[in-house]
Short mmCIF file of the C-alpha atoms (twelve columns), coordinates in Angstrom:
data_MODEL
# 
_entry.id   MODEL 
# 
loop_
_atom_site.group_PDB 
_atom_site.id 
_atom_site.type_symbol 
_atom_site.label_atom_id 
_atom_site.label_alt_id 
_atom_site.label_comp_id 
_atom_site.label_asym_id 
_atom_site.label_seq_id 
_atom_site.Cartn_x 
_atom_site.Cartn_y 
_atom_site.Cartn_z 
_atom_site.pdbx_PDB_model_num 
ATOM 1   C CA . MET A 1   196.463 62.785 -210.951 1 
ATOM 2   C CA . THR A 2   197.420 62.634 -207.293 1 
ATOM 3   C CA . GLY A 3   195.616 60.760 -204.508 1 
ATOM 4   C CA . GLN A 4   194.997 63.949 -202.511 1 
ATOM 5   C CA . HIS A 5   191.597 65.752 -202.490 1 
ATOM 6   C CA . ASP A 6   190.660 69.374 -201.984 1 
ATOM 7   C CA . SER A 7   189.124 70.071 -198.575 1 
ATOM 8   C CA . GLY A 8   185.355 69.496 -198.466 1 
ATOM 9   C CA . PRO A 9   182.635 71.586 -196.794 1 
ATOM 10  C CA . PRO A 10  183.200 72.828 -193.194 1 
ATOM 11  C CA . PHE A 11  181.011 70.032 -191.815 1 
ATOM 12  C CA . ASP A 12  179.696 66.764 -193.148 1 
ATOM 13  C CA . LEU A 13  176.104 67.005 -194.435 1 
ATOM 14  C CA . GLY A 14  176.004 63.268 -194.948 1 
ATOM 15  C CA . LEU A 15  175.126 63.820 -198.625 1 
ATOM 16  C CA . HIS A 16  177.579 61.686 -200.568 1 
ATOM 17  C CA . ALA A 17  176.603 60.580 -203.999 1 
ATOM 18  C CA . GLY A 18  175.826 56.882 -204.252 1 
ATOM 19  C CA . PRO A 19  176.773 54.472 -207.011 1 
ATOM 20  C CA . GLY A 20  175.681 55.644 -210.414 1 
ATOM 21  C CA . GLN A 21  175.060 59.227 -209.196 1 
ATOM 22  C CA . HIS A 22  176.861 62.452 -210.005 1 
ATOM 23  C CA . ALA A 23  178.403 64.281 -207.100 1 
ATOM 24  C CA . GLY A 24  177.564 67.985 -206.747 1 
ATOM 25  C CA . PRO A 25  179.940 70.843 -206.085 1 
ATOM 26  C CA . GLY A 26  181.892 70.471 -202.879 1 
ATOM 27  C CA . GLN A 27  181.323 66.671 -202.710 1 
ATOM 28  C CA . HIS A 28  183.718 63.802 -203.253 1 
ATOM 29  C CA . ALA A 29  182.819 61.195 -205.740 1 
ATOM 30  C CA . GLY A 30  182.972 57.617 -204.535 1 
ATOM 31  C CA . PRO A 31  184.066 54.555 -206.473 1 
ATOM 32  C CA . GLY A 32  182.228 54.186 -209.753 1 
ATOM 33  C CA . GLN A 33  180.955 57.785 -209.655 1 
ATOM 34  C CA . HIS A 34  181.654 60.838 -211.771 1 
ATOM 35  C CA . ALA A 35  183.085 63.943 -210.178 1 
ATOM 36  C CA . GLY A 36  181.427 67.267 -211.047 1 
ATOM 37  C CA . PRO A 37  183.079 70.607 -211.694 1 
ATOM 38  C CA . GLY A 38  185.348 71.848 -208.936 1 
ATOM 39  C CA . GLN A 39  185.960 68.278 -207.649 1 
ATOM 40  C CA . HIS A 40  188.869 65.922 -207.784 1 
ATOM 41  C CA . ALA A 41  188.226 62.414 -208.854 1 
ATOM 42  C CA . GLY A 42  189.732 59.720 -206.726 1 
ATOM 43  C CA . PRO A 43  191.567 56.670 -208.006 1 
ATOM 44  C CA . GLY A 44  189.539 54.810 -210.585 1 
ATOM 45  C CA . GLN A 45  187.056 57.706 -210.984 1 
ATOM 46  C CA . HIS A 46  186.204 59.960 -213.916 1 
ATOM 47  C CA . ALA A 47  185.224 63.602 -213.865 1 
ATOM 48  C CA . GLY A 48  181.708 64.116 -215.286 1 
ATOM 49  C CA . PRO A 49  178.994 66.754 -215.694 1 
ATOM 50  C CA . THR A 50  177.421 68.480 -212.719 1 
ATOM 51  C CA . GLY A 51  174.888 66.296 -210.811 1 
ATOM 52  C CA . GLN A 52  172.455 66.936 -207.946 1 
ATOM 53  C CA . THR A 53  173.669 69.673 -205.591 1 
ATOM 54  C CA . VAL A 54  173.438 69.837 -201.806 1 
ATOM 55  C CA . ARG A 55  170.911 72.670 -202.051 1 
ATOM 56  C CA . ASP A 56  168.761 70.608 -204.412 1 
ATOM 57  C CA . ARG A 57  168.647 67.773 -201.912 1 
ATOM 58  C CA . LEU A 58  167.871 70.114 -199.041 1 
ATOM 59  C CA . ALA A 59  165.020 71.599 -201.066 1 
ATOM 60  C CA . VAL A 60  163.588 68.148 -201.737 1 
ATOM 61  C CA . ALA A 61  163.896 67.196 -198.061 1 
ATOM 62  C CA . ALA A 62  162.123 70.411 -197.039 1 
ATOM 63  C CA . GLN A 63  159.275 69.700 -199.456 1 
ATOM 64  C CA . VAL A 64  158.834 66.181 -198.091 1 
ATOM 65  C CA . LEU A 65  158.824 67.483 -194.489 1 
ATOM 66  C CA . ALA A 66  156.343 70.227 -195.316 1 
ATOM 67  C CA . ALA A 67  154.046 67.746 -197.057 1 
ATOM 68  C CA . ALA A 68  154.149 65.450 -194.027 1 
ATOM 69  C CA . GLU A 69  153.186 68.344 -191.739 1 
ATOM 70  C CA . GLY A 70  150.486 69.658 -194.079 1 
ATOM 71  C CA . ARG A 71  152.358 72.904 -194.885 1 
ATOM 72  C CA . SER A 72  152.594 74.688 -198.167 1 
ATOM 73  C CA . THR A 73  155.986 75.058 -199.856 1 
ATOM 74  C CA . GLY A 74  154.993 77.916 -202.147 1 
ATOM 75  C CA . SER A 75  157.727 80.163 -200.770 1 
ATOM 76  C CA . PRO A 76  161.216 79.078 -199.783 1 
ATOM 77  C CA . SER A 77  161.461 78.154 -196.113 1 
ATOM 78  C CA . ARG A 78  164.450 78.497 -193.870 1 
ATOM 79  C CA . VAL A 79  165.208 74.833 -194.397 1 
ATOM 80  C CA . GLU A 80  165.281 75.398 -198.160 1 
ATOM 81  C CA . ARG A 81  167.665 78.294 -197.642 1 
ATOM 82  C CA . GLY A 82  169.956 75.981 -195.713 1 
ATOM 83  C CA . ARG A 83  169.450 77.629 -192.289 1 
ATOM 84  C CA . GLY A 84  167.989 74.545 -190.617 1 
ATOM 85  C CA . ALA A 85  164.847 76.194 -189.073 1 
ATOM 86  C CA . PRO A 86  161.260 75.093 -189.870 1 
ATOM 87  C CA . SER A 87  158.935 77.251 -191.950 1 
ATOM 88  C CA . ALA A 88  156.269 79.442 -190.330 1 
ATOM 89  C CA . PRO A 89  153.100 77.712 -188.969 1 
ATOM 90  C CA . PRO A 90  149.930 77.884 -191.071 1 
ATOM 91  C CA . PRO A 91  147.623 80.874 -190.468 1 
ATOM 92  C CA . PRO A 92  144.656 80.373 -188.057 1 
ATOM 93  C CA . ASP A 93  141.355 79.201 -189.415 1 
ATOM 94  C CA . PRO A 94  139.042 82.279 -189.666 1 
ATOM 95  C CA . ALA A 95  135.942 80.103 -189.310 1 
ATOM 96  C CA . ARG A 96  137.167 78.843 -185.935 1 
ATOM 97  C CA . ASN A 97  137.776 82.371 -184.646 1 
ATOM 98  C CA . ASP A 98  134.331 83.543 -185.759 1 
ATOM 99  C CA . ARG A 99  132.554 80.828 -183.786 1 
ATOM 100 C CA . GLU A 100 130.952 82.299 -180.640 1 
ATOM 101 C CA . PRO A 101 131.215 80.212 -177.439 1 
ATOM 102 C CA . ASP A 102 127.929 78.865 -176.102 1 
ATOM 103 C CA . PRO A 103 126.780 80.997 -173.101 1 
ATOM 104 C CA . GLU A 104 125.523 77.963 -171.181 1 
ATOM 105 C CA . ASP A 105 128.821 76.152 -171.663 1 
ATOM 106 C CA . LEU A 106 130.647 79.158 -170.247 1 
ATOM 107 C CA . ALA A 107 128.232 79.395 -167.312 1 
ATOM 108 C CA . ARG A 108 128.631 75.690 -166.508 1 
ATOM 109 C CA . ALA A 109 132.406 76.020 -166.598 1 
ATOM 110 C CA . ILE A 110 132.282 78.947 -164.156 1 
ATOM 111 C CA . VAL A 111 129.985 77.061 -161.773 1 
ATOM 112 C CA . LEU A 112 132.116 73.921 -161.806 1 
ATOM 113 C CA . ARG A 113 135.275 75.934 -161.206 1 
ATOM 114 C CA . GLN A 114 133.683 77.664 -158.221 1 
ATOM 115 C CA . LEU A 115 132.447 74.386 -156.737 1 
ATOM 116 C CA . SER A 116 135.877 72.808 -157.180 1 
ATOM 117 C CA . MET A 117 137.392 75.486 -154.920 1 
ATOM 118 C CA . ALA A 118 134.817 75.378 -152.089 1 
ATOM 119 C CA . PRO A 119 131.135 74.566 -151.433 1 
ATOM 120 C CA . ARG A 120 128.828 77.392 -152.532 1 
ATOM 121 C CA . SER A 121 125.184 78.298 -152.099 1 
ATOM 122 C CA . ARG A 122 123.008 78.831 -155.150 1 
ATOM 123 C CA . GLN A 123 122.939 82.564 -154.501 1 
ATOM 124 C CA . GLN A 124 126.727 82.750 -154.335 1 
ATOM 125 C CA . LEU A 125 126.973 80.999 -157.692 1 
ATOM 126 C CA . ALA A 126 124.332 83.270 -159.221 1 
ATOM 127 C CA . ASP A 127 126.240 86.333 -157.987 1 
ATOM 128 C CA . LYS A 128 129.464 85.028 -159.543 1 
ATOM 129 C CA . LEU A 129 127.762 84.387 -162.897 1 
ATOM 130 C CA . ARG A 130 126.292 87.888 -162.829 1 
ATOM 131 C CA . GLN A 131 129.744 89.326 -162.175 1 
ATOM 132 C CA . ARG A 132 131.044 87.445 -165.207 1 
ATOM 133 C CA . GLY A 133 128.314 88.903 -167.413 1 
ATOM 134 C CA . CYS A 134 126.114 85.826 -167.841 1 
ATOM 135 C CA . PRO A 135 122.495 86.652 -168.795 1 
ATOM 136 C CA . ASP A 136 119.904 86.008 -166.099 1 
ATOM 137 C CA . ASP A 137 118.023 83.422 -168.166 1 
ATOM 138 C CA . VAL A 138 121.215 81.473 -168.804 1 
ATOM 139 C CA . THR A 139 122.086 81.628 -165.102 1 
ATOM 140 C CA . THR A 140 118.654 80.292 -164.122 1 
ATOM 141 C CA . ARG A 141 118.757 77.405 -166.607 1 
ATOM 142 C CA . VAL A 142 122.269 76.339 -165.675 1 
ATOM 143 C CA . LEU A 143 121.685 76.508 -161.904 1 
ATOM 144 C CA . ASP A 144 118.342 74.697 -162.247 1 
ATOM 145 C CA . ARG A 145 120.102 71.891 -164.091 1 
ATOM 146 C CA . MET A 146 122.909 71.802 -161.522 1 
ATOM 147 C CA . THR A 147 120.294 71.565 -158.770 1 
ATOM 148 C CA . GLU A 148 118.547 68.678 -160.545 1 
ATOM 149 C CA . VAL A 149 121.735 66.624 -160.647 1 
ATOM 150 C CA . GLY A 150 122.650 67.492 -157.040 1 
ATOM 151 C CA . LEU A 151 125.684 69.687 -157.669 1 
ATOM 152 C CA . VAL A 152 123.880 72.710 -156.188 1 
ATOM 153 C CA . ASP A 153 122.075 71.879 -152.925 1 
ATOM 154 C CA . ASP A 154 121.427 74.624 -150.385 1 
ATOM 155 C CA . GLU A 155 120.166 72.183 -147.742 1 
ATOM 156 C CA . ALA A 156 123.361 70.149 -147.885 1 
ATOM 157 C CA . TYR A 157 125.419 73.341 -147.985 1 
ATOM 158 C CA . ALA A 158 123.675 74.738 -144.885 1 
ATOM 159 C CA . GLY A 159 124.171 71.521 -142.950 1 
ATOM 160 C CA . MET A 160 127.860 71.413 -143.872 1 
ATOM 161 C CA . LEU A 161 128.415 75.028 -142.840 1 
ATOM 162 C CA . VAL A 162 126.648 74.532 -139.479 1 
ATOM 163 C CA . ARG A 163 128.740 71.474 -138.613 1 
ATOM 164 C CA . SER A 164 132.054 72.997 -139.652 1 
ATOM 165 C CA . GLN A 165 131.479 76.347 -137.938 1 
ATOM 166 C CA . GLN A 166 130.312 74.706 -134.738 1 
ATOM 167 C CA . ALA A 167 133.310 72.393 -134.601 1 
ATOM 168 C CA . GLY A 168 135.916 74.877 -135.767 1 
ATOM 169 C CA . ARG A 169 134.758 78.170 -134.247 1 
ATOM 170 C CA . GLY A 170 132.166 77.204 -131.677 1 
ATOM 171 C CA . LEU A 171 129.472 79.450 -133.181 1 
ATOM 172 C CA . ALA A 172 125.983 79.565 -131.685 1 
ATOM 173 C CA . LYS A 173 122.683 79.409 -133.582 1 
ATOM 174 C CA . LYS A 174 122.389 83.168 -133.935 1 
ATOM 175 C CA . ALA A 175 125.800 83.565 -135.592 1 
ATOM 176 C CA . LEU A 176 125.219 80.519 -137.798 1 
ATOM 177 C CA . ALA A 177 121.898 81.897 -139.020 1 
ATOM 178 C CA . HIS A 178 123.549 85.234 -139.787 1 
ATOM 179 C CA . GLN A 179 126.267 83.547 -141.880 1 
ATOM 180 C CA . LEU A 180 123.788 81.437 -143.850 1 
ATOM 181 C CA . ARG A 181 121.551 84.424 -144.515 1 
ATOM 182 C CA . ALA A 182 124.528 86.437 -145.770 1 
ATOM 183 C CA . LYS A 183 125.255 83.653 -148.273 1 
ATOM 184 C CA . GLY A 184 121.731 83.792 -149.685 1 
ATOM 185 C CA . VAL A 185 120.295 80.662 -148.067 1 
ATOM 186 C CA . ALA A 186 116.508 80.801 -147.636 1 
ATOM 187 C CA . ASP A 187 115.074 81.215 -144.134 1 
ATOM 188 C CA . GLU A 188 113.242 77.868 -144.185 1 
ATOM 189 C CA . THR A 189 116.474 76.114 -145.145 1 
ATOM 190 C CA . ILE A 190 118.281 77.882 -142.305 1 
ATOM 191 C CA . ASP A 191 115.628 76.890 -139.777 1 
ATOM 192 C CA . SER A 192 115.851 73.273 -140.904 1 
ATOM 193 C CA . ALA A 193 119.652 73.270 -140.562 1 
ATOM 194 C CA . LEU A 194 119.512 74.729 -137.033 1 
ATOM 195 C CA . ASP A 195 116.655 72.574 -135.719 1 
ATOM 196 C CA . GLY A 196 119.047 69.962 -134.376 1 
ATOM 197 C CA . ILE A 197 120.771 72.381 -132.006 1 
ATOM 198 C CA . ASP A 198 118.993 72.443 -128.634 1 
ATOM 199 C CA . SER A 199 119.675 74.706 -125.640 1 
ATOM 200 C CA . SER A 200 121.630 72.081 -123.690 1 
ATOM 201 C CA . ALA A 201 123.944 71.444 -126.634 1 
ATOM 202 C CA . GLU A 202 124.511 75.160 -127.032 1 
ATOM 203 C CA . ARG A 203 125.310 75.580 -123.334 1 
ATOM 204 C CA . LEU A 204 127.848 72.744 -123.541 1 
ATOM 205 C CA . ARG A 205 129.518 74.325 -126.552 1 
ATOM 206 C CA . ALA A 206 129.674 77.702 -124.795 1 
ATOM 207 C CA . GLU A 207 131.438 76.063 -121.850 1 
ATOM 208 C CA . GLU A 208 134.011 74.547 -124.211 1 
ATOM 209 C CA . VAL A 209 134.670 77.965 -125.746 1 
ATOM 210 C CA . ALA A 210 134.974 79.521 -122.276 1 
ATOM 211 C CA . ALA A 211 137.481 76.924 -121.068 1 
ATOM 212 C CA . LYS A 212 139.675 77.456 -124.122 1 
ATOM 213 C CA . THR A 213 139.483 81.245 -123.774 1 
ATOM 214 C CA . MET A 214 140.307 81.203 -120.053 1 
ATOM 215 C CA . ARG A 215 143.646 79.541 -120.791 1 
ATOM 216 C CA . ARG A 216 144.632 82.659 -122.734 1 
ATOM 217 C CA . LEU A 217 143.355 84.969 -119.995 1 
ATOM 218 C CA . ALA A 218 145.259 83.315 -117.156 1 
ATOM 219 C CA . GLY A 219 146.866 85.759 -114.729 1 
ATOM 220 C CA . LEU A 220 144.518 88.671 -115.430 1 
ATOM 221 C CA . ASP A 221 142.231 90.278 -112.896 1 
ATOM 222 C CA . PRO A 222 138.936 88.360 -112.554 1 
ATOM 223 C CA . SER A 223 136.907 91.350 -113.710 1 
ATOM 224 C CA . VAL A 224 139.026 91.630 -116.880 1 
ATOM 225 C CA . GLN A 225 138.649 87.917 -117.519 1 
ATOM 226 C CA . ALA A 226 134.872 88.107 -117.117 1 
ATOM 227 C CA . ARG A 227 134.563 91.111 -119.446 1 
ATOM 228 C CA . ARG A 228 136.703 89.609 -122.204 1 
ATOM 229 C CA . LEU A 229 135.117 86.184 -121.950 1 
ATOM 230 C CA . ALA A 230 131.624 87.702 -122.201 1 
ATOM 231 C CA . GLY A 231 132.715 89.583 -125.327 1 
ATOM 232 C CA . VAL A 232 134.030 86.397 -126.963 1 
ATOM 233 C CA . LEU A 233 130.832 84.466 -126.304 1 
ATOM 234 C CA . GLY A 234 128.632 87.344 -127.421 1 
ATOM 235 C CA . ARG A 235 130.458 87.671 -130.755 1 
ATOM 236 C CA . LYS A 236 129.955 83.971 -131.355 1 
ATOM 237 C CA . GLY A 237 126.221 84.425 -131.085 1 
ATOM 238 C CA . TYR A 238 125.428 83.090 -127.610 1 
ATOM 239 C CA . PRO A 239 122.460 84.750 -125.903 1 
ATOM 240 C CA . PRO A 240 122.801 86.500 -122.511 1 
ATOM 241 C CA . SER A 241 120.911 83.630 -120.852 1 
ATOM 242 C CA . VAL A 242 123.877 81.415 -121.726 1 
ATOM 243 C CA . VAL A 243 126.724 83.938 -121.523 1 
ATOM 244 C CA . TYR A 244 126.277 85.141 -117.920 1 
ATOM 245 C CA . PRO A 245 126.175 81.773 -116.120 1 
ATOM 246 C CA . VAL A 246 128.968 80.356 -118.275 1 
ATOM 247 C CA . VAL A 247 131.230 83.374 -117.592 1 
ATOM 248 C CA . ARG A 248 130.522 83.291 -113.868 1 
ATOM 249 C CA . ASP A 249 131.311 79.618 -113.557 1 
ATOM 250 C CA . ALA A 250 134.427 79.803 -115.754 1 
ATOM 251 C CA . VAL A 251 135.977 82.666 -113.747 1 
ATOM 252 C CA . ASN A 252 135.047 81.357 -110.311 1 
ATOM 253 C CA . GLU A 253 136.262 77.840 -111.078 1 
ATOM 254 C CA . ALA A 254 139.579 78.886 -112.561 1 
ATOM 255 C CA . PRO A 255 142.471 77.231 -110.633 1 
ATOM 256 C CA . GLU A 256 144.174 80.579 -110.013 1 
ATOM 257 C CA . HIS A 257 141.129 81.863 -108.140 1 
ATOM 258 C CA . GLN A 258 140.734 78.844 -105.913 1 
ATOM 259 C CA . ARG A 259 141.583 79.278 -102.227 1 
ATOM 260 C CA . ASP A 260 144.142 76.928 -100.725 1 
# 
């Protein structure tokens, strides 16, 4: 018998028979092992009956893997067929799919998501829950609980909106009240939020708006400047008693209208 062997499988599966084992078809028997049918025994080896095959070992490995993952091995998987892919995942649990979500849990999740994006009034949150199909009694219970813990607070919301809109847009009391009312804030809450704005503070804010606007109107005829400036102040909610003197002073005191 020669020292040469027939060529093995196209790639090494790493499944060589150990001492005292029988090598399967397509394997090479090591020292002290018996070669199975279709094999050549190496020096000091003896040909013996067929032992464990590569497919047998793959099947055992697949069963161990499936047991570790909690899968059934009732039908051959791709691993058992030697294709190297895992078996299909287990079917979903019907009991889990039949479980209805709690309406209050869903309502709370919607409210928290809305509040995470921007501050909201209670009425805005109620409108959103109604759009999402939440029952009215569920909406009331959830918003009552959110109010108790301070997550829904129309007074704080109104105060925040007044401060931000005054600083950012220069809105007057009339425009601020209109915005709060449109968002469902109660009239008494609106009055409380606007109590801190007196006439002198509103006049000062109107002058700031006029100065900023006049920079954009530079070079225009004074009558055009006055008309456009009055429109800007009126849309921001300033009353005529504030608009007319502020417009007059802003146009007359503009550097371009000053005589040398």
